[in-house]
N, C-alpha and C positions, 0 to 999 in steps of 0.2 A: 504494500500500500504506500503510495507516494504522498507528499504533503498536501497536494491538491485534493486527492481522494479523501484523506483524513479530515481536512477542513470541511469538505462537502458533507461527509457522513456525520461529523459533529454537529453541524448546523441543522441537519435533518433530524437528528435525535433530540436536539433542544427545542425545535419548533413543533414537532409532531408527537402525538401520544400513541398512535397506532392501536386504537381501541378495538378489541375483538369481542363484541357482545355475545357471540355465539360459542366462545371457547368452552365455558363451563357447561352450558346446556348440551352442546354436542358430545362432550366427554361423558356426561352422566346419562344422556340418552342411550349411549352404547353400554354403560354399566347396567342400566335397567334392563336392556334387551338381553344382556348376558345372564342376569339373575333369572329372568323369565325363561330363557332357554335351558338353564340348569334345572329349574323347577320342573319343566316338562320332561327332561331326561330322567329326573329322580322318580317320576311317575311310573317308570318301568320297574322300580324296586317293589317287589310284592309285599314284603313285610312292612306294615304301617309304621312300626317304631323306627326301623332303619331308614325308611323313606323320610320320616320327619326329622331324624337326626342329621341326614345328609343335607336337607334344606336349611336346617339350623346352622350347620357348619358353613354353608355357602355365604350366609349373611355375616357370620362372625369373621370370616376371612376378609370380607370387605371392610368391616369395622377396624380390624387390626391395621389395615393400610391407612386408615383415616385418623385414628385417635393418636394423641401424643403418647410418648413412651412412658410418661408418668402415670398413665392409666392402664391397668391390666384387666384382662377379661377372664372370667371363670364362671362355671355354674356352681350351684350349691345352695346351702341354707344360710339364713342370717339370724343372728340372735342379739339380744340386748343384755344389760347388766342384771335384769330380773330373770334371766334364763327363759324368756319367751322366745319361741322359735317360729320363723316364717315357714310358709310352704316352700317347696323347692323352686328355685329361680333358674330359668333357662340361661340367662346371660347377665351376669353381674359386672358392672363397670366399677373398678375398685381404685382407690387411692393407693398406689403401690407402696408409698411410704408408711401406710398404716394398715396394710392388708395382712394383719396377723391371722394365721390359721389357728383358731382356738381348738378345734377338733378336726382330725382328718382320719378317715378310714378308707378302705378300698373304694367305696362307691359314694361316700358322703363327705362334704367339706362344710365346715361352719365358720362364718366370718362375723366379726363384730359389726354392728350397724354403723359405727363411726367410720368405718373404712369404705362404706358403700356410697358411691356417688349417684348411681342409677342402676335400674334393672330394666332389661328388655325382654319381653315375652315374645317368642317367635312361633307363629302359627301357620299351618298350611292353608286353612280356610276357616273363616268366621261363620258360625251359626249361633243360634240362641244359647245352646249349651256352652259353647266356647266363650261367649260374652260373659256368662255368669261365672265361669271358671276364672277368667281374667280379672273380674271384679274382686272375687274372693282372694286371689293370689296377691293382687295389689294391696288390699287391706291388710293382709297378713304381714306384708313387708313394711308398709308405711306406718302402721300403728307402733312399730318398735321405736319410732322417733319421739313418742309421746309418753307422758306419765300415765300409768295404769288408772283406769276409771275416769279421771278428770279430762283426759285428752288434751292436756296442756303441753305445748312443745317443750322438750327438755333443753334444747340449745338452738343455735341459729342454723344448724345443719338442715339441708333439704335434700332428701334422696328422691329423685324423679323416677317415674315409671312410664316406660314407652312400650308400644306394641308394634311389631313388624309382622305383617301377614301377607301371604302370597295371593289370597283370593277372599272373596266374601260371597255369601249366599244372596246378598241384596245389592242394589245400587249404592253408591257412596252416600247419598242423602238418606236413603232408607236405613243404612247401617248406623248413621248418626242418630236417627230416631229410635231405633231398637236399643242402642247403647244407652241413650238418655233414659229410656224406660227402665232398663236394668239397674242403672245407677241412681234412680230416684230416691231411694232410702239410704244411700251411701253418703256419709259426710263429705263435703267438698274436698277437705284436705287428704282424704283417703282414696281419691279417684285417680285413674290414669291421666297422665299429662299430655300424651300425644299418641295417636294411632295412625300408622301408614299402611295403606293397602296397595300392593304393587300394581302399577299401571292404572290406578284409579284416583288416588289422592290421599289426603290426610284428614283426620278429625282432631280438633284442638278446642280447649275451653274458650268460650267467648268472653269478651269484655264490652259491655254496652252494644251488643248485637254484632260485633265484628272481632277481628283479631288484632291483638297488640303485637309488637315486634320486639324481640330480645328475650333473654333467658327467663325474665320474670313473667313473661306472657304464659309460660307453661303452667303457672300457678293461679291463673284467673279462676273465678268460681262460677262462671256462667255455664250454660248448657253447651254441649259439644256441637260445633259447627263443622261443616265439610268444605273442603277446597279441592277441586279437581285440577286438571291440566291448566297451565297458565302460559301467557305469552311473555317472551323476553322483551319484545318491542311490538308496537301495533302492526308493523308491516310483516312480522314473523308469525308463522302458524303456532298454535298452542303446542306445548311440550309437557311431557310428564317429568322432565328433569327438574323444573323449578320446585314443585311441591316435595319431590324427593330430596332435593338439596336443602329445602327448608327444614325437613325432618332431620336429616343428618347434621346440619349446622346447629340445630337446637340441642341435639345430644352433645355435640362437642362443646358448644358455648356453655351449657349448663355445667358439664363436668369440669371444664377449665376454670369457670368462675368459682365453683365450690372448692377446687384445689387450693385457691389462694385466699379464700375468705373464711372457710370453716375453722373452728377452734380444734386443737389437738384433743384426742380422746385419752382417757386414763383407763388402761386395761385392768388395773387393780380393782376398779369398781366391780368387775365381774366376779371377784372373790368376795369382797367385803359387803357389797349391796345384798347379795343373796344370803349371806350369813345374817346380816341385820334383819332382813325380811323374815327369815326363818325364826329368829329369836323373838321378833315382834309377834308372829303368829302363835308361837308357843306360849308367850305370856298371856295372850287373849284366851287361849284354850285352858291353860292351867289356872288362871285366876279364879274362875267360878269353882273349880274343883277344890282349890285351897280353902275357900270359904266354908265348904261343907266339912 
């Protein structure tokens, strides 16, 4: 490169932004197609458990490429200092710095709630039974962040709950309606934060009849609303990439914001809180007996 070419290239770089508005949408359109193709290939697996495990792993492989190294991925159970245990979680996103394994056996791993940034439930297809299972699984995890009986938050930590599914029995809008019916008696703080259906769109809690933008939008308390394919620009056709990117970015943004804002946990609580709780219970039981 001679001096004249260098000066021309420098001026070109300084004056022009070379914006490519299709870059991300084109990339993630191909990612979505790949997930869809893999799901169809997995349909040939006869055993339902192995078929589901394969589809689950396909999505986890994508997550591993997307998440920062400070966030690790595992399945397993979650517990708190009162020894309350969640249902089994498909995909836990953990703060690697605090992801102590309290109990590990051949097929079961137990993590403290303080290390859990988020959980992702991965489903092959949504139907009414699966919606109910998702709701119960979500409650079993989220309640660990609250004091027993009072449901007061124990700290500033917020573990989010996401759902990724390959298909739904209904249209996107109908899925939102069905899910809102299932969640009618579930307290807002115990509900899923975002649900994505492959090549359909996402469901997310509303705020004043619409969506907020940013990590805190996940914790709005309105009914679930649906969002299907969107345009990158008015002159472009609708694409599934935008809602999928919205889903992925909310997972990443929530986890990274929690990494730098949540207080450190004290694992010693898991020993001393349970002892104190047991002693308190024994006193209540033995007190009437002593009076006799």
